[in-house]
OpenMM code with the backbone's topology and positions (N, CA, C; nanometers):
from openmm import Vec3, app, unit

residues = "ALA ILE HIS GLU VAL SER LYS GLU GLY ALA PHE VAL ARG THR ALA SER THR PHE ARG ASN GLU ILE SER GLU GLU GLU ALA VAL PRO GLY ARG TYR HIS LEU TYR VAL SER TYR ALA CYS PRO TRP ALA HIS ARG THR LEU ILE VAL ARG ALA LEU LYS GLY LEU GLU ASP VAL ILE THR VAL ASN VAL VAL HIS TYR THR MET GLN PHE THR ARG PRO ASP ASP PRO ASN ASP LYS HIS CYS GLY TRP VAL PHE ARG SER GLU ASP GLU".split()
positions = [
    Vec3(6.6784, -15.0023, 21.6249),
    Vec3(6.5422, -14.9990, 21.5772),
    Vec3(6.5352, -15.0620, 21.4380),
    Vec3(6.4202, -15.1084, 21.4030),
    Vec3(6.4019, -15.1811, 21.2781),
    Vec3(6.4343, -15.0949, 21.1562),
    Vec3(6.4111, -14.9626, 21.1652),
    Vec3(6.4397, -14.8752, 21.0509),
    Vec3(6.5894, -14.8541, 21.0300),
    Vec3(6.6727, -14.9025, 21.1213),
    Vec3(6.8171, -14.8893, 21.1073),
    Vec3(6.8825, -15.0165, 21.0542),
    Vec3(6.8023, -15.1037, 20.9963),
    Vec3(6.8540, -15.2278, 20.9391),
    Vec3(6.8256, -15.2269, 20.7890),
    Vec3(6.9316, -15.2490, 20.7100),
    Vec3(6.9141, -15.2510, 20.5646),
    Vec3(6.8467, -15.3810, 20.5231),
    Vec3(6.8076, -15.3913, 20.3967),
    Vec3(6.7456, -15.5133, 20.3453),
    Vec3(6.8397, -15.6330, 20.3558),
    Vec3(6.9703, -15.6039, 20.3566),
    Vec3(7.0698, -15.7117, 20.3689),
    Vec3(7.0976, -15.7478, 20.5145),
    Vec3(7.0387, -15.6735, 20.6067),
    Vec3(7.0560, -15.7023, 20.7484),
    Vec3(7.1661, -15.6231, 20.8171),
    Vec3(7.2275, -15.5299, 20.7453),
    Vec3(7.3352, -15.4494, 20.8034),
    Vec3(7.2773, -15.3312, 20.8813),
    Vec3(7.3493, -15.2901, 20.9848),
    Vec3(7.3099, -15.1727, 21.0623),
    Vec3(7.3405, -15.0466, 20.9826),
    Vec3(7.2425, -14.9566, 20.9745),
    Vec3(7.2590, -14.8286, 20.9061),
    Vec3(7.2211, -14.7197, 21.0063),
    Vec3(7.3220, -14.6467, 21.0541),
    Vec3(7.2975, -14.5461, 21.1564),
    Vec3(7.2113, -14.4324, 21.1025),
    Vec3(7.1117, -14.3928, 21.1807),
    Vec3(7.0288, -14.2779, 21.1494),
    Vec3(7.1092, -14.1509, 21.1768),
    Vec3(7.0988, -14.0539, 21.0906),
    Vec3(7.1704, -13.9282, 21.1102),
    Vec3(7.1241, -13.8615, 21.2396),
    Vec3(7.2174, -13.8069, 21.3129),
    Vec3(7.1869, -13.7401, 21.4380),
    Vec3(7.1006, -13.6176, 21.4135),
    Vec3(7.0079, -13.5936, 21.5021),
    Vec3(6.9232, -13.4749, 21.4922),
    Vec3(6.9639, -13.3698, 21.5942),
    Vec3(7.0622, -13.4017, 21.6799),
    Vec3(7.1074, -13.3093, 21.7833),
    Vec3(7.2381, -13.2438, 21.7400),
    Vec3(7.2293, -13.1362, 21.6665),
    Vec3(7.3478, -13.0665, 21.6176),
    Vec3(7.3495, -12.9192, 21.6569),
    Vec3(7.2554, -12.8753, 21.7347),
    Vec3(7.2506, -12.7353, 21.7745),
    Vec3(7.3471, -12.7104, 21.8894),
    Vec3(7.4063, -12.5932, 21.8908),
    Vec3(7.4941, -12.5545, 21.9997),
    Vec3(7.4145, -12.4779, 22.1039),
    Vec3(7.4664, -12.4791, 22.2239),
    Vec3(7.4042, -12.4050, 22.3331),
    Vec3(7.4779, -12.2728, 22.3461),
    Vec3(7.4046, -12.1631, 22.3410),
    Vec3(7.4672, -12.0318, 22.3535),
    Vec3(7.4985, -12.0035, 22.5001),
    Vec3(7.5809, -11.9038, 22.5234),
    Vec3(7.6154, -11.8674, 22.6608),
    Vec3(7.4919, -11.8240, 22.7386),
    Vec3(7.3963, -11.7635, 22.6710),
    Vec3(7.2735, -11.7199, 22.7389),
    Vec3(7.1897, -11.8388, 22.7842),
    Vec3(7.1971, -11.9485, 22.7101),
    Vec3(7.1183, -12.0672, 22.7439),
    Vec3(7.1847, -12.1523, 22.8518),
    Vec3(7.3161, -12.1386, 22.8682),
    Vec3(7.3894, -12.2221, 22.9627),
    Vec3(7.3811, -12.1626, 23.1029),
    Vec3(7.2635, -12.1744, 23.1619),
    Vec3(7.2419, -12.1223, 23.2968),
    Vec3(7.2145, -12.2391, 23.3912),
    Vec3(7.2587, -12.2278, 23.5173),
    Vec3(7.2348, -12.3357, 23.6138),
    Vec3(7.0869, -12.3695, 23.6258),
    Vec3(7.0587, -12.4976, 23.6323),
    Vec3(6.9217, -12.5445, 23.6489),
    Vec3(6.8492, -12.5762, 23.5195),
    Vec3(6.9059, -12.5402, 23.4062),
    Vec3(6.8386, -12.5638, 23.2792),
    Vec3(6.8671, -12.7036, 23.2238),
    Vec3(6.9891, -12.7537, 23.2449),
    Vec3(7.0292, -12.8827, 23.1876),
    Vec3(7.0724, -12.9785, 23.2975),
    Vec3(7.0453, -13.1072, 23.2750),
    Vec3(7.0827, -13.2115, 23.3712),
    Vec3(7.1180, -13.3378, 23.2938),
    Vec3(7.2257, -13.4049, 23.3348),
    Vec3(7.2667, -13.5307, 23.2713),
    Vec3(7.2367, -13.6479, 23.3629),
    Vec3(7.1849, -13.7545, 23.3049),
    Vec3(7.1733, -13.8837, 23.3717),
    Vec3(7.2697, -13.9756, 23.2991),
    Vec3(7.3711, -14.0264, 23.3686),
    Vec3(7.4746, -14.1058, 23.3033),
    Vec3(7.4999, -14.2359, 23.3773),
    Vec3(7.5568, -14.3311, 23.3053),
    Vec3(7.6079, -14.4545, 23.3635),
    Vec3(7.7550, -14.4632, 23.3275),
    Vec3(7.8397, -14.4924, 23.4258),
    Vec3(7.9822, -14.5053, 23.3981),
    Vec3(8.0106, -14.6233, 23.3054),
    Vec3(7.9138, -14.7111, 23.2866),
    Vec3(7.9313, -14.8249, 23.1965),
    Vec3(7.9132, -14.7859, 23.0502),
    Vec3(7.8669, -14.6661, 23.0237),
    Vec3(7.8377, -14.6223, 22.8871),
    Vec3(7.9472, -14.5294, 22.8360),
    Vec3(8.0162, -14.5678, 22.7276),
    Vec3(8.1209, -14.4787, 22.6757),
    Vec3(8.0670, -14.3460, 22.6229),
    Vec3(7.9453, -14.3438, 22.5739),
    Vec3(7.8878, -14.2171, 22.5267),
    Vec3(7.8626, -14.1240, 22.6431),
    Vec3(7.8135, -14.1783, 22.7525),
    Vec3(7.7905, -14.0954, 22.8710),
    Vec3(7.9232, -14.0433, 22.9254),
    Vec3(8.0249, -14.1281, 22.9214),
    Vec3(8.1579, -14.0878, 22.9658),
    Vec3(8.2067, -13.9669, 22.8860),
    Vec3(8.1813, -13.9668, 22.7579),
    Vec3(8.2226, -13.8553, 22.6728),
    Vec3(8.1486, -13.7271, 22.7079),
    Vec3(8.0225, -13.7375, 22.7451),
    Vec3(7.9494, -13.6166, 22.7843),
    Vec3(8.0088, -13.5575, 22.9111),
    Vec3(8.0548, -13.6438, 23.0022),
    Vec3(8.1180, -13.5941, 23.1248),
    Vec3(8.2518, -13.5273, 23.0954),
    Vec3(8.3262, -13.5828, 23.0000),
    Vec3(8.4542, -13.5223, 22.9619),
    Vec3(8.4316, -13.3838, 22.9017),
    Vec3(8.3364, -13.3725, 22.8099),
    Vec3(8.3085, -13.2429, 22.7463),
    Vec3(8.2581, -13.1436, 22.8493),
    Vec3(8.1738, -13.1882, 22.9390),
    Vec3(8.1227, -13.1015, 23.0459),
    Vec3(8.2389, -13.0439, 23.1262),
    Vec3(8.3378, -13.1273, 23.1574),
    Vec3(8.4539, -13.0803, 23.2337),
    Vec3(8.5430, -12.9884, 23.1499),
    Vec3(8.5708, -13.0276, 23.0259),
    Vec3(8.6578, -12.9464, 22.9401),
    Vec3(8.5993, -12.8083, 22.9114),
    Vec3(8.4672, -12.8019, 22.9022),
    Vec3(8.4000, -12.6748, 22.8744),
    Vec3(8.3754, -12.5926, 23.0014),
    Vec3(8.4111, -12.6498, 23.1183),
    Vec3(8.3917, -12.5774, 23.2437),
    Vec3(8.2467, -12.5618, 23.2823),
    Vec3(8.1656, -12.6629, 23.2529),
    Vec3(8.0216, -12.6540, 23.2775),
    Vec3(7.9742, -12.7303, 23.4007),
    Vec3(8.0677, -12.7688, 23.4887),
    Vec3(8.0275, -12.8456, 23.6067),
    Vec3(7.9290, -12.7708, 23.6956),
    Vec3(7.9407, -12.6381, 23.7017),
    Vec3(7.8489, -12.5589, 23.7838),
    Vec3(7.7176, -12.5289, 23.7134),
    Vec3(7.7121, -12.5557, 23.5833),
    Vec3(7.5924, -12.5248, 23.5047),
    Vec3(7.5093, -12.6502, 23.4798),
    Vec3(7.5742, -12.7608, 23.4457),
    Vec3(7.5037, -12.8854, 23.4133),
    Vec3(7.5220, -12.9831, 23.5287),
    Vec3(7.4135, -13.0146, 23.5966),
    Vec3(7.4188, -13.1099, 23.7072),
    Vec3(7.4128, -13.2523, 23.6532),
    Vec3(7.4532, -13.3494, 23.7365),
    Vec3(7.4646, -13.4886, 23.6930),
    Vec3(7.4103, -13.5828, 23.7999),
    Vec3(7.3404, -13.6864, 23.7554),
    Vec3(7.3073, -13.8027, 23.8382),
    Vec3(7.3668, -13.9242, 23.7708),
    Vec3(7.4228, -14.0138, 23.8502),
    Vec3(7.4828, -14.1353, 23.7974),
    Vec3(7.3936, -14.2535, 23.8335),
    Vec3(7.3570, -14.3322, 23.7328),
    Vec3(7.2765, -14.4511, 23.7577),
    Vec3(7.3690, -14.5689, 23.7828),
    Vec3(7.3141, -14.6766, 23.8374),
    Vec3(7.3924, -14.7969, 23.8640),
    Vec3(7.4481, -14.8505, 23.7334),
    Vec3(7.5652, -14.9097, 23.7392),
    Vec3(7.6327, -14.9553, 23.6175),
    Vec3(7.5741, -15.0818, 23.5569),
    Vec3(7.4814, -15.1475, 23.6236),
    Vec3(7.4125, -15.2619, 23.5644),
    Vec3(7.2627, -15.2359, 23.5646),
    Vec3(7.1946, -15.2896, 23.4638),
    Vec3(7.0487, -15.2784, 23.4616),
    Vec3(6.9922, -15.3715, 23.5689),
    Vec3(6.8847, -15.3271, 23.6328),
    Vec3(6.8233, -15.4031, 23.7410),
    Vec3(6.6724, -15.3935, 23.7285),
    Vec3(6.6034, -15.4777, 23.8051),
    Vec3(6.4578, -15.4656, 23.8088),
    Vec3(6.4242, -15.3307, 23.8702),
    Vec3(6.3361, -15.2562, 23.8056),
    Vec3(6.3040, -15.1214, 23.8527),
    Vec3(6.2102, -15.1233, 23.9740),
    Vec3(6.1380, -15.2317, 23.9920),
    Vec3(6.0530, -15.2491, 24.1108),
    Vec3(6.0809, -15.3879, 24.1695),
    Vec3(6.1935, -15.4042, 24.2377),
    Vec3(6.2334, -15.5370, 24.2838),
    Vec3(6.1368, -15.6008, 24.3839),
    Vec3(6.0545, -15.5201, 24.4504),
    Vec3(5.9598, -15.5755, 24.5475),
    Vec3(5.8279, -15.6194, 24.4844),
    Vec3(5.8118, -15.5966, 24.3554),
    Vec3(5.6886, -15.6336, 24.2853),
    Vec3(5.7159, -15.7566, 24.1989),
    Vec3(5.6673, -15.8751, 24.2394),
    Vec3(5.6954, -15.9974, 24.1636),
    Vec3(5.6340, -15.9984, 24.0236),
    Vec3(5.5351, -15.9133, 23.9969),
    Vec3(5.4712, -15.9090, 23.8655),
    Vec3(5.5412, -15.8150, 23.7682),
    Vec3(5.6302, -15.7320, 23.8191),
    Vec3(5.6988, -15.6356, 23.7331),
    Vec3(5.8291, -15.6958, 23.6837),
    Vec3(5.8385, -15.7202, 23.5551),
    Vec3(5.9574, -15.7823, 23.4955),
    Vec3(6.0446, -15.6811, 23.4212),
    Vec3(6.0175, -15.5519, 23.4396),
    Vec3(6.0913, -15.4475, 23.3672),
    Vec3(6.2307, -15.4278, 23.4265),
    Vec3(6.3309, -15.4365, 23.3401),
    Vec3(6.4685, -15.4056, 23.3797),
    Vec3(6.5069, -15.2719, 23.3180),
    Vec3(6.5805, -15.1941, 23.3941),
    Vec3(6.6261, -15.0651, 23.3433),
    Vec3(6.7336, -15.0089, 23.4328),
    Vec3(6.7736, -14.8866, 23.4025),
    Vec3(6.8753, -14.8206, 23.4836),
    Vec3(6.8116, -14.7718, 23.6114),
    Vec3(6.8784, -14.7944, 23.7216),
    Vec3(6.8313, -14.7453, 23.8523),
    Vec3(6.9407, -14.6576, 23.9131),
    Vec3(6.9018, -14.5702, 24.0021),
    Vec3(7.0006, -14.4838, 24.0643),
    Vec3(7.0841, -14.5611, 24.1657),
    Vec3(7.2116, -14.5262, 24.1709),
    Vec3(7.3017, -14.5911, 24.2649),
    Vec3(7.2660, -14.5498, 24.4071),
    Vec3(7.2929, -14.6387, 24.5011),
    Vec3(7.2756, -14.6020, 24.6411),
    Vec3(7.3972, -14.5217, 24.6842),
    Vec3(7.3874, -14.4546, 24.7962),
    Vec3(7.4955, -14.3680, 24.8428),
    Vec3(7.6247, -14.4434, 24.8704),
    Vec3(7.6166, -14.5730, 24.9076),
    Vec3(7.7367, -14.6491, 24.9433),
    Vec3(7.8018, -14.7187, 24.8246),
    Vec3(7.7519, -14.6989, 24.7015),
    Vec3(7.8110, -14.7623, 24.5832),
    Vec3(7.9041, -14.6688, 24.5103),
] * unit.nanometer
topology = app.Topology()
chain = topology.addChain("A")
for resn in residues:
    res = topology.addResidue(resn, chain)
    for name in ("N", "CA", "C"):
        topology.addAtom(name, app.Element.getBySymbol(name[0]), res)
């Protein structure tokens, strides 16, 4: 984003706003869901932490296709590219 660029043109990371922990009372099935792409190293890390913390039964996951694609491929007027869900055979 434009606010993350210094006057000299260098990238300046914005401080993270997600620093709260989830208590055991909050970690209940159905409350949290991850959408990840195996192409993203940050998403990969969330899957590792989910496994290390034993949260596979609490946090469900959907995996999107590893490449961005047209989100409405049958609509010639729609030029939007984004993450799409993988098909069952991928």
